[in-house]
C-alpha positions as CSV (number, residue, x, y, z in Angstrom):
1,M,-17.0,-8.8,-10.2
2,S,-17.2,-6.2,-7.6
3,L,-15.1,-2.8,-7.5
4,I,-13.2,-3.5,-4.1
5,Y,-12.2,-7.0,-5.9
6,L,-10.8,-5.4,-8.8
7,L,-8.9,-2.5,-6.6
8,D,-7.7,-5.5,-4.5
9,L,-6.1,-7.2,-7.5
10,C,-4.7,-3.9,-8.7
11,A,-3.3,-3.0,-5.4
12,V,-1.5,-6.3,-5.2
13,A,-0.1,-5.6,-8.7
14,V,1.1,-2.2,-8.0
15,C,2.7,-3.1,-4.7
16,A,4.5,-6.3,-6.3
17,I,6.0,-3.7,-8.9
18,T,7.0,-1.4,-6.3
19,A,8.8,-4.0,-4.7
20,T,10.5,-5.2,-7.6
21,L,11.8,-1.7,-8.4
22,E,13.2,-1.7,-4.8
23,A,14.7,-4.9,-4.7
24,R,16.5,-4.2,-7.9
25,R,18.9,-2.0,-6.1
26,R,19.7,-5.0,-3.9
27,E,20.6,-7.2,-7.0
28,L,18.3,-10.2,-5.9
29,D,17.7,-12.6,-8.2
30,L,14.4,-13.7,-10.0
31,F,13.2,-15.9,-7.1
32,G,14.2,-13.2,-4.5
33,V,12.4,-10.4,-6.3
34,V,9.3,-12.6,-6.6
35,V,9.1,-13.8,-2.7
36,V,9.8,-10.1,-1.8
37,A,7.0,-9.0,-4.0
38,V,4.4,-11.1,-3.4
39,I,5.0,-10.9,0.5
40,A,4.8,-7.1,0.2
41,G,1.8,-7.3,-2.0
42,I,-0.3,-9.7,0.6
43,G,1.2,-8.5,3.7
44,G,-0.9,-5.7,4.6
45,G,-4.1,-7.3,3.8
46,T,-2.8,-10.3,5.7
47,V,-2.2,-8.2,9.0
48,R,-5.4,-6.5,8.6
49,D,-7.5,-10.0,8.3
50,L,-5.8,-11.4,11.3
51,L,-6.3,-8.0,13.4
52,L,-10.2,-8.4,12.5
53,G,-10.3,-12.1,12.9
54,R,-11.3,-12.7,9.3
55,L,-9.8,-16.2,8.7
56,P,-8.7,-17.7,6.6
57,V,-7.0,-14.6,5.2
58,Y,-8.1,-13.3,1.9
59,W,-5.5,-14.9,-0.4
60,V,-5.7,-18.3,1.2
61,N,-9.5,-18.7,0.0
62,D,-8.4,-16.9,-3.5
63,P,-4.8,-17.8,-4.5
64,I,-5.3,-15.4,-7.6
65,Y,-3.8,-12.6,-5.5
66,V,-0.6,-14.5,-5.4
67,V,-0.4,-15.4,-9.0
68,V,-1.2,-11.8,-9.8
69,G,1.7,-10.7,-7.6
70,M,4.2,-13.2,-9.2
71,V,3.1,-12.4,-12.8
72,A,3.2,-8.3,-12.0
73,A,6.8,-9.3,-10.2
74,M,8.3,-11.2,-13.0
75,A,7.0,-8.7,-15.7
76,A,8.7,-5.7,-13.8
77,F,11.8,-7.7,-13.5
78,F,12.4,-8.4,-16.8
79,L,11.3,-4.9,-18.2
80,S,13.7,-3.4,-15.6
81,R,16.4,-5.4,-17.0
82,R,16.2,-3.9,-20.6
83,M,15.5,-0.1,-19.3
84,A,16.5,1.3,-16.0
85,P,13.8,3.1,-14.2
86,P,14.4,7.0,-13.3
87,K,15.9,7.2,-9.9
88,N,13.1,7.4,-7.1
89,F,10.5,6.2,-9.7
90,F,9.2,3.7,-7.3
91,L,7.6,6.2,-5.2
92,I,5.0,6.9,-7.7
93,P,3.4,3.2,-7.9
94,D,4.1,3.2,-4.0
95,A,1.7,6.3,-3.5
96,V,-0.7,4.5,-6.0
97,G,-0.4,1.2,-4.0
98,L,-0.8,3.1,-0.8
99,A,-4.1,4.8,-1.7
100,L,-5.5,1.7,-3.1
101,F,-4.7,-0.5,-0.1
102,T,-6.0,2.2,2.3
103,V,-9.5,2.3,0.6
104,I,-9.7,-1.6,0.6
105,G,-8.7,-1.8,4.0
106,T,-11.1,0.7,5.2
107,S,-13.9,-0.6,3.0
108,V,-13.3,-4.4,4.4
109,A,-13.3,-3.0,7.8
110,L,-16.6,-0.8,7.3
111,S,-18.4,-3.9,5.9
112,L,-17.7,-5.9,9.0
113,Q,-19.3,-3.1,11.1
114,V,-16.3,-2.1,13.2
115,H,-16.1,1.1,14.9
116,W,-15.1,4.2,12.6
117,F,-11.7,4.4,14.3
118,I,-10.7,1.0,13.8
119,A,-12.2,1.1,10.3
120,A,-9.7,3.9,9.6
121,L,-6.7,2.2,11.5
122,M,-7.4,-1.0,9.3
123,G,-7.0,1.4,6.4
124,V,-3.8,2.5,7.2
125,I,-2.4,-0.7,8.4
126,T,-3.3,-2.3,5.0
127,G,-1.9,0.7,3.4
128,V,1.5,0.8,4.9
129,F,2.1,-2.5,6.0
130,G,3.0,-4.0,2.6
131,G,5.8,-1.4,2.2
132,V,7.3,-1.9,5.7
133,I,7.7,-5.6,4.9
134,R,9.3,-4.9,1.6
135,D,12.0,-2.5,3.1
136,I,12.6,-5.1,5.9
137,L,13.1,-7.9,3.3
138,C,15.5,-5.5,1.5
139,N,17.3,-4.6,4.4
140,E,16.3,-0.9,4.5
141,I,14.9,1.1,7.1
142,P,11.0,1.2,6.3
143,L,10.1,4.2,3.9
144,I,7.2,5.0,6.4
145,F,10.2,6.1,8.9
146,R,12.4,7.6,6.7
147,T,10.4,9.7,4.5
148,D,7.9,12.7,4.0
149,I,4.4,12.3,4.7
150,Y,3.5,8.8,4.4
151,A,1.2,7.2,6.9
152,T,-0.5,10.5,7.5
153,A,-1.9,10.6,3.8
154,S,-3.1,7.0,4.3
155,L,-5.2,8.1,7.2
156,V,-6.4,11.4,5.6
157,G,-7.8,9.1,2.8
158,A,-9.4,6.4,5.1
159,L,-11.0,9.1,7.1
160,L,-12.3,11.2,4.3
161,L,-13.9,7.5,2.7
162,I,-15.5,7.0,6.2
163,T,-16.8,10.6,6.3
164,L,-18.1,10.7,2.8
165,D,-19.9,7.2,3.5
166,R,-21.6,8.6,6.7
167,I,-23.0,12.0,4.8
168,G,-24.7,9.4,1.9
169,I,-22.2,9.8,-1.0
170,S,-22.0,6.5,-3.1
171,H,-19.4,4.3,-1.7
172,E,-17.8,4.1,-5.4
173,A,-17.6,8.1,-5.3
174,A,-16.3,7.8,-1.9
175,I,-13.6,5.3,-3.0
176,L,-12.5,7.3,-6.0
177,L,-12.4,10.6,-3.8
178,A,-10.3,9.0,-1.0
179,M,-7.8,7.6,-3.5
180,I,-7.3,10.8,-5.3
181,S,-6.8,12.6,-2.0
182,T,-4.3,10.0,-0.6
183,V,-2.2,10.2,-3.9
184,A,-2.3,14.0,-4.1
185,I,-1.1,14.5,-0.5
186,R,1.7,11.8,-0.8
187,L,2.9,13.1,-4.3
188,A,2.7,16.6,-2.6
189,A,5.1,15.4,0.1
190,I,7.4,14.0,-2.2
191,R,7.6,17.3,-4.2
192,W,7.7,19.7,-1.6
193,H,9.5,17.6,1.3
194,I,6.5,18.0,3.7
195,H,6.9,16.1,6.7
196,L,5.4,16.1,10.2
197,P,7.7,17.8,13.1
198,R,10.8,15.6,13.9
199,L,12.3,15.0,17.2
200,R,16.0,15.9,16.8
201,P,18.9,15.7,19.4
202,H,19.7,18.7,21.3
203,T,23.2,20.3,20.4
204,D,25.0,22.2,23.1
């Protein structure tokens, strides 16, 4: 079993847990939570595979991804009914999921020998689209549009992975360093409210 495969399963589980914590605020029932969690967990990778022409998409050939998402969502659902997580706690697993999906998306694109810029873009798409789908289904403005640095952290992680690969560092080490960097940037942005310049309306 390859490292990428294990990380991919972990990413789906983490994203499903994050979606469950977010859906909890909308008081969805178990079925609704599982649907949102699974779609969020496989959403980014699905968009990536469609754009890369990698068909059928990954979870169709290996339904274990859907099973992992369902199990993680149900476990988080029943656990969160017994003990309420701290406010905004979901941002921490969300940062981990962002990092996991970023390195997976980038690695998959690199394995198909696409241009490095496209590989980085696929990493970002894989990293952020699950969260976008989750927030839309929960009737929220997507986190990527309303929070501190998010997609930028994903892009830095993707570019770091590509750069380390190019200079000859082992792919496993490059993946680990890229993941740590993505999580560190995202958590630092949350802690100190770091964000890119914003376009604000002029006031007279």
